[in-house]
C-alpha positions as a Markdown table, in Angstrom:
| # | Residue | x | y | z |
|---|---|---|---|---|
| 1 | Met | 7.0 | 13.2 | 12.7 |
| 2 | Tyr | 4.6 | 15.4 | 10.7 |
| 3 | Leu | 4.9 | 17.5 | 7.4 |
| 4 | Glu | 2.7 | 20.2 | 6.8 |
| 5 | Ser | 0.7 | 20.6 | 3.3 |
| 6 | Asp | -2.1 | 21.8 | 1.7 |
| 7 | Ser | -4.1 | 19.2 | 3.2 |
| 8 | Gly | -2.9 | 19.6 | 6.7 |
| 9 | Arg | -0.3 | 17.5 | 8.5 |
| 10 | Ile | 1.0 | 13.8 | 7.2 |
| 11 | Ser | 2.3 | 12.1 | 9.5 |
| 12 | Tyr | 5.1 | 10.0 | 9.0 |
| 13 | Lys | 7.9 | 7.5 | 10.4 |
| 14 | Thr | 11.4 | 6.7 | 9.7 |
| 15 | Phe | 13.9 | 3.6 | 10.8 |
| 16 | Gly | 17.3 | 3.5 | 10.5 |
| 17 | His | 19.8 | 6.0 | 9.7 |
| 18 | Lys | 19.8 | 8.7 | 6.4 |
| 19 | Ser | 23.2 | 7.1 | 5.5 |
| 20 | Gly | 21.0 | 3.5 | 5.1 |
| 21 | Lys | 20.0 | 3.0 | 1.4 |
| 22 | Gly | 16.5 | 4.6 | 1.0 |
| 23 | Ile | 13.1 | 2.3 | 1.0 |
| 24 | Val | 9.0 | 4.1 | 1.4 |
| 25 | Phe | 6.6 | 2.1 | 2.1 |
| 26 | Val | 2.8 | 3.1 | 1.3 |
| 27 | His | 0.4 | 1.4 | 3.5 |
| 28 | Gly | -3.4 | 0.0 | 2.2 |
| 29 | Phe | -6.6 | 1.3 | 2.7 |
| 30 | Pro | -8.2 | 1.8 | 4.6 |
| 31 | Phe | -5.0 | 1.0 | 7.1 |
| 32 | Asp | -2.1 | 2.9 | 8.4 |
| 33 | Lys | 1.6 | 3.0 | 8.6 |
| 34 | Ser | 1.9 | 0.7 | 11.7 |
| 35 | Met | 1.2 | -1.9 | 9.2 |
| 36 | Trp | 5.1 | -1.8 | 8.3 |
| 37 | Asp | 6.7 | -1.4 | 11.4 |
| 38 | Ala | 8.0 | -5.3 | 11.2 |
| 39 | Gln | 9.5 | -4.4 | 7.7 |
| 40 | Gly | 10.9 | -1.0 | 9.4 |
| 41 | Glu | 12.5 | -2.7 | 12.3 |
| 42 | Met | 14.0 | -5.6 | 10.1 |
| 43 | Leu | 15.6 | -3.4 | 7.4 |
| 44 | Ser | 16.5 | -0.8 | 9.8 |
| 45 | Arg | 20.7 | -1.7 | 10.4 |
| 46 | Asp | 21.0 | -1.5 | 6.3 |
| 47 | His | 18.2 | 1.0 | 5.2 |
| 48 | Tyr | 16.7 | 4.2 | 5.9 |
| 49 | Val | 12.9 | 3.3 | 6.0 |
| 50 | Val | 10.1 | 5.3 | 6.0 |
| 51 | Thr | 6.3 | 4.9 | 6.4 |
| 52 | Phe | 3.8 | 7.4 | 6.4 |
| 53 | Asp | -0.4 | 8.0 | 7.1 |
| 54 | Leu | -2.5 | 8.7 | 3.9 |
| 55 | Arg | -4.7 | 11.6 | 4.2 |
| 56 | Gly | -6.8 | 11.2 | 6.9 |
| 57 | His | -5.2 | 7.8 | 8.6 |
| 58 | Gly | -3.3 | 7.4 | 11.5 |
| 59 | Glu | -2.3 | 10.5 | 12.6 |
| 60 | Ser | -2.7 | 12.3 | 9.2 |
| 61 | Asp | -4.9 | 14.8 | 9.0 |
| 62 | Ala | -8.3 | 14.4 | 6.7 |
| 63 | Gly | -8.1 | 17.8 | 4.9 |
| 64 | Ser | -11.3 | 18.2 | 2.5 |
| 65 | Gly | -11.5 | 14.6 | 2.2 |
| 66 | Gln | -12.1 | 14.7 | -1.6 |
| 67 | Tyr | -8.9 | 13.0 | -3.0 |
| 68 | Leu | -7.1 | 11.1 | -6.1 |
| 69 | Val | -4.4 | 8.4 | -6.2 |
| 70 | Glu | -2.6 | 11.8 | -7.5 |
| 71 | Phe | -2.5 | 13.4 | -4.6 |
| 72 | Ile | -1.2 | 10.7 | -2.4 |
| 73 | Val | 1.8 | 10.6 | -5.0 |
| 74 | Asp | 2.0 | 14.2 | -3.8 |
| 75 | Asp | 2.5 | 13.2 | -0.6 |
| 76 | Leu | 5.0 | 10.4 | -0.9 |
| 77 | Thr | 7.3 | 13.0 | -3.1 |
| 78 | Ala | 6.9 | 15.7 | -0.7 |
| 79 | Ile | 8.1 | 13.7 | 2.2 |
| 80 | Met | 10.8 | 12.4 | -0.3 |
| 81 | Asp | 12.0 | 15.6 | -0.6 |
| 82 | His | 11.5 | 17.0 | 3.2 |
| 83 | Leu | 13.8 | 14.0 | 3.7 |
| 84 | Gly | 16.5 | 14.8 | 1.4 |
| 85 | Leu | 15.8 | 11.6 | -0.4 |
| 86 | Gln | 16.7 | 12.0 | -4.1 |
| 87 | Lys | 15.9 | 8.3 | -5.0 |
| 88 | Val | 14.3 | 5.5 | -3.2 |
| 89 | Thr | 13.0 | 2.0 | -3.8 |
| 90 | Val | 9.1 | 2.3 | -3.0 |
| 91 | Cys | 6.7 | -0.7 | -1.8 |
| 92 | Gly | 3.4 | -0.1 | -1.7 |
| 93 | Leu | 0.2 | -2.3 | -0.6 |
| 94 | Ser | -3.4 | -2.6 | -2.5 |
| 95 | Ile | -3.8 | 1.2 | -2.8 |
| 96 | Gly | 0.0 | 1.9 | -2.1 |
| 97 | Gly | 0.8 | -0.1 | -5.2 |
| 98 | Tyr | -1.6 | 2.0 | -7.5 |
| 99 | Thr | 0.9 | 4.8 | -5.8 |
| 100 | Ala | 4.1 | 3.2 | -6.7 |
| 101 | Leu | 3.1 | 2.7 | -10.0 |
| 102 | Arg | 1.9 | 6.4 | -10.7 |
| 103 | Ala | 4.7 | 7.6 | -8.8 |
| 104 | Leu | 7.3 | 5.6 | -11.3 |
| 105 | Asp | 5.6 | 7.0 | -14.1 |
| 106 | Arg | 5.4 | 10.4 | -13.1 |
| 107 | Glu | 8.7 | 10.5 | -12.0 |
| 108 | Pro | 11.0 | 7.4 | -12.6 |
| 109 | Ser | 14.2 | 9.2 | -11.9 |
| 110 | Arg | 13.5 | 9.5 | -8.6 |
| 111 | Phe | 13.2 | 5.6 | -8.0 |
| 112 | Ser | 15.9 | 2.5 | -8.0 |
| 113 | Gly | 13.3 | -0.4 | -6.9 |
| 114 | Leu | 9.9 | -1.1 | -6.9 |
| 115 | Ile | 7.7 | -3.6 | -4.5 |
| 116 | Leu | 4.1 | -4.1 | -5.7 |
| 117 | Cys | 2.6 | -6.0 | -3.0 |
| 118 | Asn | -1.2 | -7.3 | -3.2 |
| 119 | Thr | -2.2 | -4.8 | -5.8 |
| 120 | Lys | -2.9 | -4.5 | -9.9 |
| 121 | Ser | -2.8 | -2.3 | -12.6 |
| 122 | Ala | -6.0 | -2.6 | -13.8 |
| 123 | Pro | -8.9 | 0.2 | -13.1 |
| 124 | Asp | -12.0 | -1.1 | -10.9 |
| 125 | Thr | -14.6 | -2.7 | -12.8 |
| 126 | Asn | -18.2 | -1.7 | -13.1 |
| 127 | Thr | -18.9 | -4.2 | -10.3 |
| 128 | Ala | -15.9 | -3.1 | -7.9 |
| 129 | Lys | -17.3 | 0.8 | -8.5 |
| 130 | Leu | -21.0 | -0.4 | -7.3 |
| 131 | Asn | -19.6 | -2.3 | -4.5 |
| 132 | Arg | -17.3 | 1.1 | -3.5 |
| 133 | Ala | -20.7 | 2.6 | -3.8 |
| 134 | Asn | -22.8 | 0.4 | -1.3 |
| 135 | Gln | -19.6 | 0.6 | 1.1 |
| 136 | Ile | -20.1 | 4.9 | 1.0 |
| 137 | Lys | -23.6 | 4.1 | 2.0 |
| 138 | Leu | -22.8 | 1.8 | 4.5 |
| 139 | Ile | -20.2 | 4.4 | 6.4 |
| 140 | Leu | -22.8 | 7.4 | 5.5 |
| 141 | Ala | -25.4 | 5.6 | 7.4 |
| 142 | Gly | -23.5 | 5.0 | 10.1 |
| 143 | Lys | -22.4 | 1.5 | 10.0 |
| 144 | Lys | -19.0 | 1.8 | 9.8 |
| 145 | Ser | -18.4 | -1.3 | 12.1 |
| 146 | Leu | -20.3 | -3.3 | 9.6 |
| 147 | Phe | -18.1 | -1.7 | 6.8 |
| 148 | Ala | -14.6 | -3.1 | 8.8 |
| 149 | Glu | -16.1 | -6.2 | 9.9 |
| 150 | Glu | -17.0 | -7.0 | 6.0 |
| 151 | Met | -13.8 | -5.6 | 4.7 |
| 152 | Ala | -11.8 | -7.8 | 7.7 |
| 153 | Arg | -13.8 | -11.1 | 6.0 |
| 154 | Asn | -12.9 | -10.3 | 2.3 |
| 155 | Leu | -9.2 | -9.3 | 3.3 |
| 156 | Phe | -7.9 | -12.1 | 4.9 |
| 157 | Ala | -7.4 | -15.6 | 4.5 |
| 158 | Pro | -9.7 | -18.2 | 6.3 |
| 159 | Glu | -6.5 | -19.8 | 7.8 |
| 160 | Ser | -5.9 | -15.9 | 9.3 |
| 161 | Leu | -9.4 | -15.6 | 10.3 |
| 162 | Gly | -9.0 | -18.5 | 12.4 |
| 163 | Lys | -5.5 | -18.6 | 13.6 |
| 164 | Asn | -4.6 | -15.1 | 13.6 |
| 165 | Arg | -7.0 | -12.9 | 15.5 |
| 166 | Thr | -4.5 | -10.4 | 17.3 |
| 167 | Ile | -3.5 | -8.9 | 13.5 |
| 168 | Val | -7.6 | -9.4 | 12.6 |
| 169 | Asp | -8.8 | -7.6 | 15.5 |
| 170 | Lys | -5.9 | -5.0 | 15.2 |
| 171 | Ile | -6.8 | -4.1 | 11.1 |
| 172 | Thr | -10.6 | -4.1 | 12.5 |
| 173 | Ala | -10.0 | -2.0 | 15.1 |
| 174 | Ile | -7.7 | 0.4 | 12.6 |
| 175 | Met | -10.2 | 0.5 | 10.2 |
| 176 | Lys | -13.3 | 1.3 | 12.7 |
| 177 | Ser | -11.3 | 4.3 | 13.8 |
| 178 | Thr | -10.8 | 5.6 | 10.1 |
| 179 | Asp | -12.1 | 9.2 | 9.9 |
| 180 | Asp | -15.1 | 8.5 | 7.9 |
| 181 | Lys | -15.0 | 11.5 | 5.5 |
| 182 | Ala | -11.7 | 9.9 | 4.6 |
| 183 | Leu | -13.3 | 6.7 | 4.0 |
| 184 | Ile | -15.5 | 7.8 | 1.5 |
| 185 | Gly | -12.7 | 10.1 | 0.3 |
| 186 | Thr | -10.4 | 7.3 | -0.2 |
| 187 | Leu | -13.1 | 5.4 | -2.2 |
| 188 | Ile | -13.7 | 7.5 | -4.3 |
| 189 | Ala | -10.2 | 8.1 | -5.0 |
| 190 | Leu | -10.1 | 4.1 | -5.2 |
| 191 | Ala | -12.8 | 4.1 | -8.0 |
| 192 | Ala | -11.7 | 7.3 | -9.9 |
| 193 | Arg | -8.1 | 5.5 | -10.1 |
| 194 | Met | -6.5 | 5.3 | -13.7 |
| 195 | Asp | -5.3 | 2.0 | -15.6 |
| 196 | Met | -1.7 | 1.9 | -15.5 |
| 197 | Thr | -1.5 | -1.7 | -17.6 |
| 198 | Glu | 0.0 | 0.2 | -20.6 |
| 199 | Ser | 2.7 | 1.8 | -18.5 |
| 200 | Leu | 3.9 | -1.4 | -16.8 |
| 201 | Ser | 5.9 | -2.1 | -20.4 |
| 202 | Lys | 8.2 | 1.4 | -19.5 |
| 203 | Ile | 9.5 | 0.4 | -15.8 |
| 204 | Ser | 13.4 | -0.1 | -16.1 |
| 205 | Val | 13.6 | -0.6 | -12.3 |
| 206 | Pro | 14.4 | -4.0 | -10.6 |
| 207 | Thr | 10.8 | -5.1 | -9.4 |
| 208 | Leu | 9.4 | -7.6 | -7.2 |
| 209 | Ile | 5.6 | -8.2 | -7.3 |
| 210 | Ile | 4.4 | -10.1 | -4.3 |
| 211 | Thr | 0.8 | -11.3 | -3.6 |
| 212 | Gly | -1.4 | -13.8 | -1.3 |
| 213 | Asp | -2.5 | -17.5 | -2.6 |
| 214 | Lys | -5.9 | -16.6 | -1.1 |
| 215 | Asp | -6.1 | -12.9 | -2.0 |
| 216 | Lys | -9.5 | -12.3 | -3.5 |
| 217 | Val | -9.2 | -8.2 | -4.1 |
| 218 | Ala | -5.7 | -8.3 | -6.0 |
| 219 | Thr | -5.5 | -11.9 | -7.8 |
| 220 | Ile | -2.8 | -14.2 | -8.6 |
| 221 | Ala | -3.9 | -13.8 | -12.1 |
| 222 | Asp | -3.7 | -9.5 | -11.5 |
| 223 | Ala | 0.0 | -10.5 | -9.9 |
| 224 | Glu | 1.0 | -12.6 | -13.1 |
| 225 | Ala | -0.6 | -10.1 | -15.3 |
| 226 | Met | 1.8 | -7.3 | -14.2 |
| 227 | Asn | 4.7 | -9.8 | -14.0 |
| 228 | Ser | 3.9 | -10.6 | -17.7 |
| 229 | Arg | 4.3 | -7.0 | -18.7 |
| 230 | Ile | 7.2 | -5.6 | -16.3 |
| 231 | Pro | 10.8 | -6.2 | -17.7 |
| 232 | Asn | 13.1 | -7.5 | -15.0 |
| 233 | Ser | 10.2 | -8.1 | -12.4 |
| 234 | Lys | 9.8 | -11.4 | -10.1 |
| 235 | Phe | 6.4 | -12.7 | -9.1 |
| 236 | Val | 6.7 | -14.3 | -5.6 |
| 237 | Leu | 3.4 | -16.2 | -4.2 |
| 238 | Val | 3.1 | -15.8 | -0.1 |
| 239 | His | 1.2 | -18.7 | 1.1 |
| 240 | Gly | -1.5 | -19.0 | 3.7 |
| 241 | Ala | -1.9 | -15.1 | 2.7 |
| 242 | Gly | -5.0 | -13.0 | 1.6 |
| 243 | His | -4.7 | -9.4 | 0.8 |
| 244 | Leu | -2.1 | -8.5 | 3.8 |
| 245 | Ser | 0.2 | -11.0 | 2.7 |
| 246 | Asn | 2.9 | -9.1 | 5.0 |
| 247 | Leu | 0.8 | -9.4 | 8.4 |
| 248 | Glu | -0.7 | -12.7 | 7.5 |
| 249 | Asn | 2.5 | -14.6 | 6.6 |
| 250 | Pro | 5.5 | -12.0 | 7.3 |
| 251 | Asp | 8.3 | -15.0 | 7.2 |
| 252 | Glu | 7.6 | -15.6 | 3.4 |
| 253 | Phe | 7.0 | -11.7 | 2.7 |
| 254 | Asn | 10.2 | -10.3 | 4.6 |
| 255 | Ser | 12.4 | -13.1 | 2.8 |
| 256 | Ala | 10.9 | -12.2 | -0.4 |
| 257 | Val | 11.7 | -8.7 | 0.2 |
| 258 | Val | 15.1 | -9.0 | 1.9 |
| 259 | Ser | 16.5 | -11.8 | -1.0 |
| 260 | Phe | 15.0 | -8.6 | -3.9 |
| 261 | Leu | 17.0 | -6.1 | -2.3 |
| 262 | Lys | 20.0 | -7.7 | -1.8 |
| 263 | Glu | 19.8 | -9.0 | -5.3 |
| 264 | His | 19.6 | -5.8 | -6.7 |
| 265 | Asn | 21.9 | -4.1 | -4.4 |
| 266 | Leu | 19.1 | -1.8 | -3.4 |
C-alpha cells in the first residue's frame, strides 16, 4: 500500500484490524519495513500494526534525496492521518527512535506509548559526523557493497555474525539494494539531527527502552542515560544482540514489548 506525498510514494503495511490498538513501527537505517514483520504478525491479534519504509528505502520513492529527521516525522504523522489513527504507541529503532522522540515532542497528544530501541537522544559527535562523511565518500566512489559489509560488521553482535547468517545476509542485501541517493541523504540527516536530551523529562507517556548488550552504536550507557531522564520509563537489556535487537534475539525483544503493552493497556 502507498501514500502519495510531496516526496513521492511512501510504502506502508498494516497487520491486524483497525479495531485493535494502534502501534506504528519505524525502522532503522538503512533497512526497510520488513525488519518489523515478525512483530507485526505477533501483535496483529490485539493491535492494528503499521510499518512503513523511510524515503528511498524499501518500496518508498527517494524523492529529492534531501532529508531531515523532521521529514520522517512528517511521513509518520501523514500515514497516521491517512489511516485515521488519532493516537498510537510508536516504536522506533535507531533513526526510528530519533523520529519517535521528535514526533512525541512535536505532537505529544497523538501518542499513548513510546518504545525506544537501540537509539539515543544525543546528536552525533564530531567523530560520528566524520564517520558518516567517510561512508558517503564510499558510496560516491561506487563502493556501496563495501559500505554495507562494513555496516553489518558494526551493527551485529559477534554471536549473530557467527550463528545468525540468514538475518545478517538479509539485512546486508537490503543495505546493498537501497538507493544511493537515499543512503547519502539519510546519512546527512543523521549527522544533522537535533539533540533531544532536554525533551526527555517532558515525556509523559509510558516508555520502554530496549538495547542490545553488544550494541556499539547505541550503547547501554546511552539507554541508561535516557532511562534516568524519562519519567515512568523502563529499561530492558536484550542479551546476545547488537544494534538490531528485534532480529538478533526476537524472543527477549518480543517478550519485553508484549509485557510493556499489557502492563500499560496499550
